[in-house]
N, C-alpha and C positions, 0 to 999 in steps of 0.2 A: 593495559588494553581495555578499552571501553566496549562493551557488548551492547549493540543497539538492535532492538526488535522493531522493524518498520511496519508490522502488520498486526497490531493488537487492537482490541475493541473493548468498550465499556457499554453498560446499559442493557436494557431488556431487548431480547431478540424477538421480532414479531412472530416467528414461526415455531418456536419451542421454548420451554421454560429453562432458563439457565441457572435458576436459583442464585446462590451467592456468587457464582462464577461471573456474573455481570458487574460485580462491584470493584471499586478501586482497591479495596483491601485485599480481595482475593488475588487480583492481578499482581499486586506488589509482592504478595507471598510467593506466588509462582516465579516471579522474577528473581527473588532472593534464592529460591530453591535451585533455579537453573543457572544462576550466575549472570543474569541479564541486568545491566546497569540502567538503561533507559529504554522507553518504549514510545513509539509514535502511536497515538491512540485515537481511533475513530469512535463515533457514537452510533450504535446499532439502530436506535429508534429513528434516526435520520433517513433510514432506508425508505420509510413509508410516509414521512412528513413532507407535505407539499412545500412548506417553507421551513428550512432547517435552522433558521435564525435562533429560535428559542432553544433548540437542541444544542446549538453551538455554545450558547451562554451556560446551559446546564453542564455541558462537558467541561468547560473551563472551571466551573465551581467544583466539580467532582475531582478534577486533577489538581486543584490549587493546593491542597495539603501535601501533595506529593510532587510538587512542581519540579524538583530536581530529578525525578524519576519518570514521570508521565508527561509527555509533550502532546497537548491536544492538537489534533488535526481537524479543523472545522470542515464541514460539508457545505458546498455551494450548489445552488440551483439557479442557473442563468435565466430561467423563465420567471423567476420572482423579481418584482420591480426594484427591490432594494438589495439585490445580490452584491452590488458594489460595496455596500456597508459591511457585509460579511467579509469581503476581501480585505477592505481597509482595516477591519478589526483584527483579522488574522495577522496582518503585517504588524499591527501595533503591539500584539502580544507575543510576537516572535514565533509564530507557528512554523514548523519545519516544512510544511507542505499544505496543499489544499486537496480535500477529497471530493471526487465527483462520482455519482452513482447513476450514470445515464440510463442503464437498463431498468432501474427501479423508478427513476424519475420520468419515464416515458419520453426520453430524449433520443434523437438520432445520435449515436455516439460520435459521428463525424459530421453532424449537421451544423447549420448556421449558429445556433445557440451555443453549442460546444466550442465552435471555433472562436466565437467572441470572448467567452470566458477564458479559454486557454491562451488567447492572445494577450488578454489583460494580465494573466498570471505571468506570462513570459516577460512582459514589460516590467512588471513588479519584481522580477527576479526570483519568484517562488515556484518550485516544481508542483506538478499535479500528481495525484495518486489515484490510480484506477485499479479496480479488482476485476479479474476475469470472471470470477464466480466466488461465492462464499461457502457453499456446501456442495457435496457430491450430488449429482442429479438423482441418484438412487435413494437419497434420504430426505430430499426436499419435500416440504409440505405441499399438498395439492394446490393451495392458494398462492404459493410462491411460483409464479409463472414468468418471472423476469428472464429474458434471454441472456445467454452468456455474452460477454464482450467479444468482439471479433478482432482477429489480427489485422484485417484490412482497415478497421477503424483506427487502431493505434498507428499504423503506418501513415494513414492520411493525416492525422493530427501532427505527427512528428514532421512530416514533409511540409506541412502548411506554414510552419513558423520556425525559422532557423534558430530562434532563441529558446524555444520551448523545451523543457526537460520533463520527462515522464517516468515515474516509478510505477511499474506494473507488478501487482501481487497476484498470487493464486493462479499463476500460469503454469501449464505443464510443458513438457519438452517440445511437443509439436507446435504449440503456440509460440514459444520463444523462437524456435527456428524459423517459423513462417514470417515473423516480424523482422528478426535480426538479419536474415539473409535476403530480405526484400528491401533493405535500406542501404544507403551508402555508408562508408566507414564513419564519416562525420556525423551523419544522422544517427547511426547506431550508438555513437558515444554519448548521446543525450538520453538514452534509455537505460534504466537500471531495473533489474529483476530481483524479486525476492525468491527464496528457495522453498517456501512453505508447501507448494503443491508439486514439486518436482521429485520424482521417485528416486530413491537410493537403490541399494542392492535388493534383489538380485539383478534387476534390470540396469541399475546404475546410470540412469538418465542424467543425474546431477554431475557425475564425473565426466560423462561424455560432453555435456554442455560446457563444463569448465575448460575442456580441451579444445572444443571447436568454436565456441562463441568467445571464450576468454573469461577466466575467473574474475577479472576486474569488473565485469559487468553484472556481478551478483552481490546481493546484500542479504542479511539474515532477517527472516521473518517467521513467526510461529503461527499466526492466525488465531491465537488464543482470544476468547475462550471457546470458539467454535471448533478449533482443532487442538490436538494435544501438543503442548509446547516441547516436550521431550523429543518428539520425532524429528524436528528440525536439527537439533543438536546431534542426535544419533546419526543422521545422514552424513554430517561432517566428520564425526568421530571415526567412521569406518572407511573414510577415504584416506589415501596416502598423500595427504596435502602437506606441502612445506608450511612451516609455522607462519611465515610471512603471508602466505596466501590465505591461511585460515584466519589470521588476524584481520586481513583485508575484508573477507566476507562478513566476519562478526561485527565489524564496526567501522573500519577505516575507509572502506569504499564509499559508504553512504555519507560519511562525514566530509570527505573530500569532494564528493559529487555535489552535495548540498552547498558547501562553501563556494563552489564555482558558479553558483547561480546568483550570488549576492554581490 
């Protein structure tokens, strides 16, 4: 079984010092410790870069020595004139997805620019990755004023293009329910959720969502280094999950879902 983390990051975080935790070496060490085979990796400095192109190149270089473990997920900004080049390069290097940070890029998450870039991704057969949030609002730096992604924006994007597939990370139970139960069955099948922000016991939101939304709609994500990687595994460990379902969450679901986009 291959364990895939769909919500990992590298690089310096603009709002607090991560020390060595922003390095590829640290991330690979944590993956080894936790038994994670591969990670989809975003680049944290791209949060505040108007043009993420240079950051995408840096991310590829950082991941290159660990290319069998770290899969770079480039960031696109559709308001930059050469964003098509970033998309084409992502396809050329076999990126598993494209990251968009509309809240930090000053974009309407369901506006015209977002619809243009998501339509292009759908045509190319590559999913987009959106994060509801990166940190708890109680610990965010005063300068970090980016709003959280809204469920309405995700529903709008999914409804707008019947070929678009969206992986949403850092969503809590309420967000998942608001999106999932507001979509048709066919639309909901094109959305995958990571488990990094969903509470386990004693509330057991994760178990409830597995039962109501369907365990097949979830993938494994840690949020490292901004979150503790052990927590995501612990939430699965305490659930009475069949081994097949556990394997699905840890890697099979995202592997099959990604393959269906190509």
